[in-house]
C-alpha positions as CSV (number, residue, x, y, z in Angstrom):
1,M,279.2,176.6,110.1
2,T,281.2,179.8,109.7
3,I,281.3,182.2,112.7
4,A,280.1,185.6,111.5
5,A,282.4,188.5,110.6
6,P,279.6,191.0,110.1
7,G,281.5,194.3,109.5
8,H,283.0,197.2,111.2
9,M,279.9,199.1,112.4
10,A,277.0,198.5,114.6
11,V,273.8,198.8,112.5
12,D,270.1,199.0,113.2
13,Y,269.1,196.1,110.9
14,E,271.4,193.3,112.3
15,Q,272.6,192.1,115.7
16,R,276.4,192.6,115.7
17,V,278.8,193.3,118.5
18,D,277.2,194.7,121.5
19,F,280.0,196.8,123.1
20,D,278.1,197.5,126.3
21,R,277.6,193.8,126.8
22,L,281.2,193.2,126.0
23,R,282.4,195.7,128.6
24,A,280.1,194.3,131.2
25,Y,281.3,190.7,130.5
26,R,284.9,191.6,130.8
27,T,284.5,193.6,134.0
28,K,282.5,190.8,135.6
29,R,285.1,188.2,134.6
30,A,287.8,190.3,136.2
31,K,285.8,191.0,139.4
32,D,284.9,187.3,139.7
33,A,288.6,186.4,139.4
34,L,289.4,188.9,142.1
35,A,286.7,187.6,144.4
36,A,288.0,184.0,143.9
37,S,291.5,185.1,144.9
38,E,293.1,185.9,148.2
39,C,293.6,189.5,147.1
40,G,291.7,192.6,148.2
41,A,292.6,194.4,145.0
42,F,294.3,193.9,141.6
43,L,296.9,196.6,140.6
44,L,297.3,196.1,136.8
45,F,300.1,197.3,134.6
46,D,299.7,194.8,131.7
47,F,298.0,196.9,129.0
48,Y,295.8,194.1,127.9
49,N,294.5,193.6,131.5
50,I,294.0,197.4,131.7
51,R,291.9,197.3,128.5
52,Y,290.0,194.3,129.8
53,T,289.0,195.9,133.1
54,T,288.7,199.6,132.2
55,Q,287.7,199.3,128.5
56,T,290.3,202.0,127.5
57,W,293.3,201.9,125.2
58,I,296.0,204.3,124.0
59,G,298.6,203.7,121.3
60,G,301.2,201.1,121.7
61,A,304.0,203.6,121.8
62,L,302.7,204.9,125.1
63,G,300.6,202.0,126.3
64,D,303.6,199.7,127.0
65,K,305.7,202.2,129.0
66,M,304.6,200.9,132.4
67,T,303.1,204.2,133.3
68,R,299.4,203.4,132.8
69,Y,297.8,201.3,135.6
70,A,294.4,200.3,136.9
71,L,293.2,199.4,140.4
72,L,290.3,197.0,140.9
73,T,289.0,196.5,144.4
74,R,286.5,193.9,145.5
75,D,283.5,196.2,145.8
76,G,284.6,199.2,143.9
77,E,284.6,200.4,140.3
78,P,287.7,200.2,138.1
79,M,290.1,203.1,138.6
80,L,292.6,204.2,136.0
81,W,295.8,206.3,135.9
82,D,296.8,207.5,132.4
83,F,298.7,210.2,130.6
84,G,297.0,213.4,131.7
85,S,295.4,214.3,128.4
86,A,294.2,210.7,127.8
87,A,292.6,210.7,131.3
88,R,290.7,213.9,130.3
89,H,289.6,212.2,127.1
90,H,288.4,209.2,129.0
91,R,286.3,211.4,131.2
92,L,284.6,212.8,128.1
93,Y,284.2,209.7,126.0
94,A,284.2,206.7,128.3
95,P,281.0,207.1,130.4
96,W,281.2,203.6,131.8
97,L,284.1,204.9,134.0
98,S,283.2,207.3,136.8
99,P,285.0,210.6,135.9
100,E,286.5,210.7,139.4
101,N,288.1,207.4,138.7
102,C,290.1,208.6,135.7
103,H,293.4,210.1,137.0
104,A,296.4,211.6,135.4
105,G,299.4,209.5,136.3
106,M,303.1,209.2,135.6
107,L,305.5,206.7,137.1
108,G,308.7,207.2,135.0
109,L,308.5,205.8,131.5
110,R,310.4,202.6,132.2
111,G,313.0,204.4,134.3
112,A,313.6,207.4,132.1
113,I,312.4,209.5,135.1
114,A,314.4,208.0,138.0
115,P,312.6,206.6,141.0
116,T,314.4,209.2,143.1
117,A,312.0,211.8,141.6
118,G,309.4,210.5,144.0
119,L,306.6,209.7,141.4
120,M,306.3,206.1,142.5
121,E,306.4,207.0,146.1
122,S,303.5,209.3,145.8
123,A,301.6,206.9,143.6
124,V,301.9,204.1,146.1
125,R,300.8,206.4,148.9
126,Q,297.7,207.3,146.9
127,I,297.0,203.6,146.1
128,K,297.5,202.6,149.7
129,G,295.0,205.3,150.8
130,L,292.4,204.0,148.3
131,L,292.9,200.4,149.7
132,V,292.4,201.7,153.2
133,D,289.2,203.5,152.1
134,A,288.0,200.2,150.5
135,G,288.8,198.2,153.6
136,V,291.2,195.9,151.9
137,A,294.6,197.4,152.9
138,D,295.4,194.3,155.0
139,A,294.8,191.9,152.2
140,P,297.4,191.0,149.5
141,V,297.6,193.2,146.4
142,G,297.7,191.2,143.2
143,V,300.0,192.7,140.5
144,D,300.4,191.3,137.0
145,I,303.7,192.8,135.7
146,V,305.7,195.6,137.4
147,E,309.0,197.5,137.2
148,P,311.3,196.5,140.1
149,P,311.4,200.0,141.7
150,M,307.6,200.1,141.8
151,L,307.5,196.6,143.4
152,F,310.1,197.7,146.0
153,E,308.1,200.8,146.8
154,L,304.8,198.9,147.2
155,Q,306.7,196.6,149.7
156,R,308.4,199.5,151.4
157,Q,305.1,201.1,152.2
158,G,303.9,197.8,153.7
159,L,301.8,196.2,151.0
160,R,302.0,192.5,150.4
161,V,302.3,191.8,146.7
162,V,301.3,188.6,145.0
163,D,300.8,187.4,141.4
164,A,297.6,188.5,139.7
165,Q,298.6,187.6,136.2
166,Q,297.5,184.0,136.6
167,A,294.0,185.1,137.8
168,M,293.7,187.6,135.0
169,L,294.7,185.1,132.4
170,D,292.1,182.7,133.8
171,A,289.5,185.5,133.5
172,R,290.4,186.2,129.9
173,E,290.4,182.5,128.9
174,I,286.7,182.1,128.0
175,K,285.6,184.4,125.2
176,S,282.1,185.8,125.0
177,P,280.1,185.8,121.7
178,D,281.1,189.4,121.2
179,E,284.8,188.7,121.6
180,I,284.5,185.7,119.2
181,T,282.8,187.9,116.6
182,L,285.7,190.5,116.9
183,L,288.2,187.7,116.5
184,S,286.4,186.5,113.5
185,Q,286.3,190.0,112.0
186,A,290.0,190.3,112.6
187,A,290.6,187.0,110.8
188,A,288.3,188.0,107.9
189,M,290.5,191.0,107.3
190,V,293.6,188.8,107.0
191,D,291.6,186.5,104.7
192,G,291.4,189.4,102.3
193,V,295.0,190.6,102.7
194,Y,296.2,187.1,101.8
195,Q,294.5,187.5,98.5
196,D,296.6,190.6,97.9
197,V,299.7,188.7,99.0
198,L,298.9,185.9,96.6
199,E,298.6,188.3,93.7
200,A,301.8,190.3,94.6
201,L,304.0,187.3,95.2
202,K,306.2,187.3,92.2
203,P,310.0,187.1,91.6
204,G,311.7,190.4,92.3
205,I,309.5,191.6,95.1
206,R,311.2,191.9,98.5
207,E,309.9,190.5,101.8
208,N,309.8,194.0,103.3
209,E,307.6,195.2,100.4
210,I,305.1,192.4,101.2
211,V,305.2,193.6,104.8
212,A,304.6,197.2,103.8
213,M,301.6,196.2,101.6
214,V,300.1,194.1,104.4
215,N,300.4,197.0,106.9
216,K,298.8,199.4,104.5
217,R,295.9,197.2,103.6
218,L,295.1,196.3,107.2
219,Y,295.1,199.9,108.3
220,E,292.9,200.8,105.4
221,M,290.5,198.0,106.4
222,G,290.2,199.2,110.0
223,S,292.9,197.5,112.0
224,D,293.8,199.3,115.2
225,Q,297.3,197.8,115.5
226,V,299.5,195.8,113.1
227,E,301.7,194.2,115.7
228,A,304.0,192.2,113.4
229,V,304.2,190.7,109.9
230,N,306.7,187.9,109.4
231,A,307.8,187.3,105.8
232,V,310.1,184.4,105.3
233,S,311.3,183.0,101.9
234,G,313.8,180.8,100.2
235,E,316.8,179.8,102.2
236,R,315.5,181.8,105.2
237,C,312.7,179.3,105.7
238,N,314.8,176.7,107.6
239,P,315.5,177.4,110.4
240,H,312.5,179.7,110.9
241,P,313.9,183.2,111.9
242,H,310.5,184.7,113.0
243,N,311.1,188.0,111.3
244,F,311.3,189.6,107.8
245,S,314.2,190.9,105.8
246,D,314.9,192.8,102.5
247,R,315.5,189.5,100.6
248,L,314.4,189.4,97.0
249,I,311.9,186.7,96.4
250,R,313.0,184.3,93.6
251,P,311.4,181.8,91.2
252,G,310.6,178.5,92.9
253,D,310.9,179.9,96.5
254,Q,308.7,178.5,99.2
255,A,307.5,181.5,101.2
256,F,305.5,181.8,104.4
257,F,303.9,184.8,106.2
258,D,302.5,185.4,109.6
259,I,300.0,188.3,110.0
260,I,299.5,189.6,113.5
261,H,297.1,192.5,113.9
262,S,294.1,193.5,116.0
263,F,290.6,194.7,115.3
264,N,289.0,196.5,118.3
265,G,291.8,194.9,120.3
266,Y,291.3,191.3,119.3
267,R,294.2,189.7,117.6
268,T,295.1,187.4,114.8
269,C,298.1,185.0,114.4
270,Y,297.7,183.7,110.9
271,Y,300.4,181.9,108.9
272,R,300.1,180.8,105.2
273,T,302.7,179.2,102.9
274,F,303.0,179.7,99.2
275,G,305.1,178.5,96.3
276,V,306.4,181.2,94.1
277,G,305.7,180.4,90.4
278,S,306.3,176.6,91.0
279,A,306.9,174.1,93.8
280,T,309.2,171.1,94.0
281,A,308.3,167.6,95.2
282,S,310.1,168.2,98.5
283,Q,308.3,171.5,99.1
284,R,305.0,169.8,98.5
285,D,305.9,166.9,100.7
286,A,306.8,169.3,103.6
287,Y,303.5,171.1,103.1
288,T,301.5,167.8,103.1
289,K,303.1,166.8,106.4
290,A,302.4,170.2,108.0
291,R,298.8,170.0,106.9
292,E,298.4,166.4,108.2
293,W,299.7,167.5,111.6
294,M,297.4,170.5,111.6
295,D,294.3,168.5,110.7
296,A,295.1,165.9,113.3
297,S,295.3,168.5,116.0
298,I,292.1,170.3,114.9
299,D,290.3,166.9,114.9
300,V,291.1,166.4,118.6
301,V,289.6,169.7,119.7
302,R,286.4,169.5,121.8
303,P,285.4,170.5,125.3
304,G,286.9,168.2,127.9
305,V,290.0,167.2,125.9
306,G,293.4,168.0,127.5
307,T,296.0,170.1,125.8
308,D,298.3,167.1,126.2
309,E,296.1,165.2,123.8
310,V,296.4,167.9,121.2
311,A,300.2,168.2,121.6
312,A,300.5,164.4,121.3
313,V,299.4,164.3,117.7
314,W,302.4,166.5,116.7
315,P,305.8,165.1,116.1
316,K,308.5,165.1,118.7
317,A,311.3,167.6,118.3
318,Q,313.8,165.0,117.3
319,E,311.5,163.9,114.5
320,F,311.9,167.2,112.6
321,G,315.5,168.0,113.3
322,F,315.7,169.5,116.8
323,E,317.5,168.2,119.8
324,N,314.7,168.8,122.4
325,E,311.4,170.4,122.9
326,M,312.9,173.7,124.2
327,A,314.8,174.1,121.0
328,A,311.7,173.3,118.9
329,F,309.2,175.4,121.0
330,G,306.9,177.6,118.9
331,L,307.0,175.4,115.8
332,Q,304.4,172.7,116.7
333,F,302.5,175.0,119.0
334,G,299.1,176.4,120.1
335,H,298.3,179.6,121.9
336,G,295.2,181.4,123.1
337,L,294.1,184.5,121.3
338,G,292.2,187.5,122.6
339,L,293.3,191.0,123.6
340,G,296.8,189.5,123.9
341,L,298.7,187.4,121.3
342,H,299.6,184.6,123.7
343,E,296.9,183.8,126.2
344,R,295.7,180.5,127.6
345,P,295.9,177.8,126.6
346,I,299.5,177.3,125.6
347,I,299.8,174.0,123.8
348,S,303.1,172.3,123.1
349,R,305.1,169.2,124.0
350,L,307.3,171.4,126.2
351,N,304.6,172.2,128.8
352,S,301.4,170.4,128.0
353,M,302.5,166.9,128.7
354,A,303.5,167.8,132.3
355,E,300.7,170.2,133.0
356,P,297.7,169.8,130.6
357,I,294.8,172.2,130.6
358,E,291.3,171.1,129.9
359,L,289.7,172.6,126.8
360,K,286.4,174.5,127.4
361,A,283.8,175.9,125.2
362,G,284.6,179.6,124.5
363,M,288.3,179.1,124.3
364,V,289.9,180.6,121.1
365,F,293.4,179.6,120.1
366,A,295.8,179.4,117.2
367,L,297.4,176.1,116.2
368,E,300.7,176.2,114.3
369,T,302.6,173.5,112.5
370,Y,306.0,173.6,110.8
371,C,307.8,171.1,108.6
372,P,311.3,171.5,107.1
373,A,311.6,170.3,103.5
374,G,314.0,167.6,102.3
375,D,316.0,170.1,100.3
376,G,317.5,171.4,103.5
377,F,316.3,175.0,103.3
378,S,312.6,175.2,102.3
379,A,309.9,174.7,104.9
380,A,306.1,174.8,105.3
381,R,304.3,176.7,108.0
382,I,300.5,176.6,108.6
383,E,298.3,178.2,111.2
384,E,294.6,178.0,111.9
385,E,292.6,179.9,114.5
386,V,290.1,177.7,116.3
387,V,287.0,178.3,118.5
388,V,286.1,175.6,120.9
389,T,282.3,175.1,120.7
390,P,280.1,172.5,122.5
391,D,279.9,170.7,119.1
392,G,283.7,170.8,118.4
393,P,286.1,173.1,116.6
394,R,285.2,176.0,114.4
395,V,287.9,177.5,112.2
396,L,288.1,181.3,111.8
397,T,291.0,181.4,109.3
398,L,289.4,180.8,105.9
399,F,292.1,181.5,103.3
400,P,292.7,178.2,101.4
401,A,295.4,176.1,103.0
402,Q,294.4,172.4,102.5
403,E,297.0,172.2,99.7
404,L,300.1,174.2,98.9
405,V,298.9,177.3,96.9
406,V,301.3,178.4,94.1
407,A,301.3,182.1,93.5
408,N,301.4,183.2,89.8
409,P,302.2,179.8,88.4
410,Y,304.3,179.6,85.3
C-alpha cells in the first residue's frame, strides 16, 4: 500500500494534512518530553526544535544564526524570540502563539555582535525572570545547541544547564500521520524531479547543470528549502565526495544523485543511480550488490527489531574497501527523517552494534547503500525512505530503482 501524497493544499472534498492537529501533536510531544526530564524548562536554539515547539520558521539564511530561540516551561505556552519584524509577523499570522509570547530578540549573529555588547546578558536576565515567574528557576534548564558565550552567561547568572537535545530528538522520533503525509509529499516531488533528471542526463551536460535544474523544478513544485543536491559522476563516484562539481558527464558514466529538500519543513534524502547511455558489466554488478543490501535491510524493518539487526545485513567496512567503520560511515547507513535531515534512529555498524535502538511504528528513516564497482572508479548508490508501520515497512521513494536505469540508451 502506498502512503498518500495528496497535494499541496487543504481542500474541502478530501481529508489531507490537518495543520492544527499537526501543531498540537508536536507541542504535546515536546511538553511530554519536558515533563519526563529533570528540567524545569527547555531553552531551544536548534531551528528544527524551534519549529517543532512554536510552529514558526524563517529562511535558512537567518534561521541558523543562533539568534532565534524558544523557551518552553512545564506549565506555560511556548515563548519565542525572533528578528523583530518576524516576531511582528508571527503576532499577526501565528494565532496559536500568544502575541505577548512573540518577542523581538537579538543575541549577536554567531558572534558578529560581540558578547561585550550586553545582548546575551540582558537576554539571560529576561529568561531567568520568566523561569522565576514559572516557579522553575531552581530546576535545570535544558539547552539543545548553544554558542559558548551564551552558555557561559547562563551559568554566570546561576542557571544549571543540561542537555535537552536528547529529549527533543526522542520527542521528534515518532511521526504523526500528518507528518508522514508531508514526508510522502516531499518524496513524491522528488519522484517527479528524477524523471526530469533521467531525460536530461546525456553526454555534455555538467553536474552543476543538473543541480540547477533540480533546484528550479523543486521550487516550482512548492519546496520551501532545497538543502543540497549531490551530483556525482564518472571517476568522481569512487570515493564518494558528497558534493557536486562542474564535471562534464560523458558516455558510459555511472552517475548518482542525492536530492535533499523539504516540503512544509519535512525533508527528503533520496539517492538514485543511472547509467549514461550504456552500462558496463562491472557497473551493473555494483548496482546489483547495492540493491541486494538495500532489499535485505528493508526486509528486516518492523516494530520491535533493533537497529543492530538492520546494520548486520550490510557488509563490514573491510568488505567494500575501507579500513574500519569510521572510515566507511555514511555509506551503508540509515538516518531518521523529519524536520531535520538526521534524526533518530541512526543506523550503522559504527554505532548500532554497541547501542541499538528498537524500531517503533511511526518512525521514518532513510536507508542508504553504496557499492564500488570493479573498474576502480564507478560506484552505485541507492537510498529508500521507509515508514515503520505495525505491518512492516512502507517505502515512500517510488522512482524505479530495482535495476540500474540507463538514461537515454544508445
